[in-house]
C-alpha positions in Angstrom: -4.2 12.6 -7.6 -4.3 15.4 -10.2 -3.4 14.4 -13.7 -0.4 16.8 -13.6 1.1 14.9 -10.7 0.8 11.4 -12.2 4.2 9.7 -12.5 3.7 6.1 -13.6 7.4 5.2 -12.9 7.8 7.0 -9.7 8.7 3.9 -7.7 11.1 2.2 -10.2 14.3 2.8 -8.1 12.4 1.9 -4.9 11.4 -1.6 -6.0 14.2 -3.7 -4.4 13.8 -1.8 -1.1 10.0 -2.0 -1.2 10.1 -5.7 -1.8 12.5 -6.4 1.1 11.6 -3.8 3.8 7.9 -2.9 3.5 5.7 -4.6 6.1 3.8 -7.6 4.9 0.1 -8.0 5.7 -0.5 -10.7 8.3 -2.2 -13.9 7.1 -4.9 -13.5 9.8 -5.8 -10.1 8.5 -6.2 -11.4 5.0 -8.3 -14.3 6.3 -10.6 -12.0 8.2 -11.1 -9.7 5.2 -11.8 -12.7 3.0 -14.4 -14.0 5.5 -16.2 -10.7 5.9 -16.2 -10.1 2.2 -17.7 -13.5 1.7 -15.0 -14.7 -0.7 -15.0 -18.3 -1.9 -12.2 -20.1 -3.7 -12.1 -19.1 -7.4 -13.7 -15.7 -6.8 -12.2 -12.9 -8.9 -10.1 -10.4 -7.0 -8.6 -7.2 -8.4 -5.4 -5.9 -6.8 -5.0 -2.3 -8.0 -1.6 -0.8 -7.5 -0.2 -4.3 -6.6 3.4 -3.2 -6.1 5.4 -6.3 -5.3 2.3 -8.4 -4.9 1.9 -8.1 -1.1 -1.8 -8.6 -1.4 -2.1 -10.4 -4.8 0.0 -13.3 -3.6 -1.8 -14.0 -0.3 -5.2 -13.7 -1.9 -4.1 -16.1 -4.6 -2.8 -18.5 -1.9 -6.3 -18.3 -0.3 -7.6 -19.7 -3.6 -8.8 -16.5 -5.4 -8.3 -15.7 -9.1 -6.2 -12.6 -8.9 -5.7 -9.8 -11.5 -2.8 -7.5 -10.4 -2.4 -4.1 -11.9 0.5 -1.7 -11.5 2.0 1.1 -13.7 5.6 0.1 -12.8 7.0 -2.8 -14.9 9.7 -3.6 -12.3 7.0 -3.8 -9.6 5.1 -6.3 -11.7 8.3 -8.3 -12.3 8.8 -8.5 -8.5 5.1 -9.5 -8.0 5.5 -12.2 -10.6 8.6 -13.6 -8.9 6.9 -13.6 -5.6 3.9 -15.5 -7.0 6.3 -18.1 -8.5 8.1 -18.5 -5.2 4.7 -18.9 -3.5 3.5 -21.5 -6.0 0.5 -19.5 -7.2 -0.5 -17.8 -10.5 -1.6 -14.2 -10.8 -2.6 -12.3 -13.9 -0.2 -9.3 -14.2 -1.3 -6.2 -16.1 0.7 -3.0 -16.6 -1.6 -0.1 -16.0 -3.1 2.2 -13.4 -6.5 3.2 -11.9 -6.9 5.3 -15.1 -7.1 2.2 -17.2 -9.9 0.4 -15.2 -12.5 1.2 -17.8 -11.1 -1.4 -20.2 -10.5 -4.2 -17.8 -12.4 -7.4 -17.6 -14.6 -8.2 -14.6 -16.7 -8.3 -12.6 -14.6 -8.7 -9.5 -15.9 -10.0 -6.2 -13.4 -7.8 -4.4 -11.0 -5.0 -5.3 -8.1 -4.6 -3.0 -5.7 -1.6 -2.8 -2.7 -1.7 -0.6 -0.8 1.6 0.3 -1.8 3.0 -3.1 -5.2 4.6 -2.9 -3.7 7.9 -1.9 -1.8 7.9 -5.2 -5.1 7.8 -7.2 -7.9 10.1 -8.1 -9.9 8.6 -5.3 -13.4 9.7 -6.3 -12.8 8.7 -10.0 -11.3 5.4 -9.0 -14.3 4.5 -6.8 -16.6 5.4 -9.6 -14.8 3.1 -11.9 -14.7 0.3 -9.3 -18.5 0.6 -8.9 -18.6 -0.6 -12.5 -15.9 -3.2 -12.1 -17.1 -4.8 -8.8 -19.9 -7.3 -8.9 -23.2 -6.8 -7.0 -22.5 -8.0 -3.5 -18.8 -7.2 -3.9 -16.7 -4.6 -2.2 -13.5 -2.6 -2.0 -10.8 -3.3 0.6 -8.3 -0.5 1.3 -5.2 -1.6 3.2 -2.5 0.4 4.8 -0.2 0.5 7.9 -0.1 2.9 10.8 2.4 3.6 13.5 0.8 4.6 16.8 2.5 7.6 18.6 4.2 5.4 21.2 7.8 6.0 22.4 8.9 2.8 20.7 8.1 4.4 17.4 10.3 7.5 17.9 12.5 6.3 15.1 9.6 6.5 12.7 9.1 10.2 13.3 12.8 10.7 13.1 12.8 9.0 9.7 10.2 11.4 8.4 11.9 14.4 10.0 15.2 13.6 8.2 13.3 12.9 5.0 11.6 16.4 5.2 15.0 18.0 5.6 16.0 16.4 2.3 13.0 17.7 0.5 10.3 15.2 1.2 8.0 17.9 2.6 8.4 19.9 -0.7 7.5 16.9 -2.9 4.3 17.9 -4.6 2.8 14.4 -4.2 3.4 14.5 -0.4 2.0 18.0 -0.3 -1.1 16.9 -2.2 -1.6 13.9 0.2 -1.3 16.1 3.2 -3.8 18.6 1.7 -6.3 15.8 1.3 -5.8 14.7 4.9 -3.1 12.0 4.5 -3.4 8.5 3.2 -5.4 7.1 6.1 -8.6 9.1 5.9 -10.5 7.3 3.3 -13.9 7.5 4.8 -15.0 10.9 3.2 -14.3 9.4 -0.3 -16.1 6.2 0.5 -19.2 7.9 1.9 -19.4 9.9 -1.3 -19.2 6.7 -3.4 -21.4 3.6 -3.9 -19.5 1.8 -1.2 -20.8 3.2 2.0 -21.0 0.2 4.4 -17.7 0.3 6.2 -16.0 -2.2 8.4 -12.5 -1.7 9.9 -10.2 -4.6 10.6 -6.7 -4.4 12.0 -3.8 -6.4 13.4 -1.2 -4.8 15.6 2.3 -6.2 15.7 5.4 -5.5 17.7 8.8 -6.4 16.3 12.5 -5.6 16.6 14.1 -3.7 13.7 17.6 -2.7 12.9 19.1 0.5 11.6 19.7 -1.2 8.2 16.0 -2.1 8.0 15.0 1.5 8.8 17.3 2.8 6.1 15.8 0.3 3.7 12.3 1.3 4.6 13.3 4.9 3.9 14.6 4.0 0.4 11.3 2.1 -0.3 9.4 5.4 -0.1 9.2 7.2 -3.4 9.8 10.6 -1.8 13.2 9.2 -0.4 14.0 6.7 -3.2 17.6 6.7 -4.6 16.3 8.2 -7.8 14.5 11.0 -6.0 17.5 11.8 -3.7 19.9 11.5 -6.6 23.4 12.8 -5.6 22.2 13.5 -2.0 21.4 9.8 -1.5 24.6 9.1 0.5 24.2 12.3 2.5 20.7 11.3 3.4 21.7 7.8 4.5 24.6 9.2 6.6 22.3 11.7 8.4 19.6 9.2 9.0 22.1 6.7 10.5 23.7 9.3 12.7 20.2 10.4 14.0 19.3 6.7 14.6 22.6 6.1 16.5 21.9 9.1 18.7 18.4 7.7 19.4 19.8 4.2 20.2 23.5 3.9 20.5 23.2 0.1 20.6 21.2 0.1 17.3 18.2 -1.7 18.8 14.8 -0.4 17.8 11.2 -1.6 18.3 8.4 -1.2 15.8 4.8 -1.1 16.8 2.7 -1.3 13.6 -1.0 -1.6 13.0 -1.8 -3.3 9.7 -5.3 -2.0 8.7 -8.0 -2.8 6.2 -11.1 -0.7 5.6 -13.7 -2.9 3.8 -16.3 -0.9 2.0 -19.4 -2.5 0.5 -22.7 -1.3 -1.1 -25.8 -1.0 1.1 -28.0 -4.1 1.0 -28.4 -7.6 2.3 -25.0 -8.7 1.1 -23.3 -6.1 3.4 -25.1 -7.1 6.6 
């Protein structure tokens, strides 16, 4: 992300919505990544852009020593509370990918969940090459919604968001210009981490209109702070569109939770 677009506190009003309504990563996905990465209890894991700790906490529960970095203090507070609730300890650090040069290491694995697209991807991978131990790797997590009829509400959510300026958000425009947040491969193949393995878990669940509205507010481009005085109007239009789609208020979500594990060439990546 260009320096001029960096907003360290962009998510501050989205924190409670993010914590409650964003999809958690399934335990079996975390376990598969840990196995393929060769993690052992006590190994050092860096969670860059930790948010509310959705990766930091499960990796700590798996026995890893986790350092969690985020530029938003309220996100770190939520991650700390989640760690306490889970009975684990994580090292919380306020900062961003730009601060990696001064961090301790090396780390056996660096994980990034739904945050790589907010970073200068090439520069971040270069810094991670120095922070990740030989034989270690980088795990990029995100979620995707296949274009199936059950996910029509997901397209509707983004359509309403675009009408309220989401499409004009310079951060969204930059992400679209770079091919969206899912196409990480070009950056990885230009980095030291060129051995790629994709892992995913697809889930199907029922969601309510309230949950969909909460998901919308968890997005920085549709956060209460970003929408400002149009927040109520946005919610009303979204709820009206959802009611038209499903008068009974019943929706189904089909979501693929994905990890792209990237390692350096060599015997440890076989």
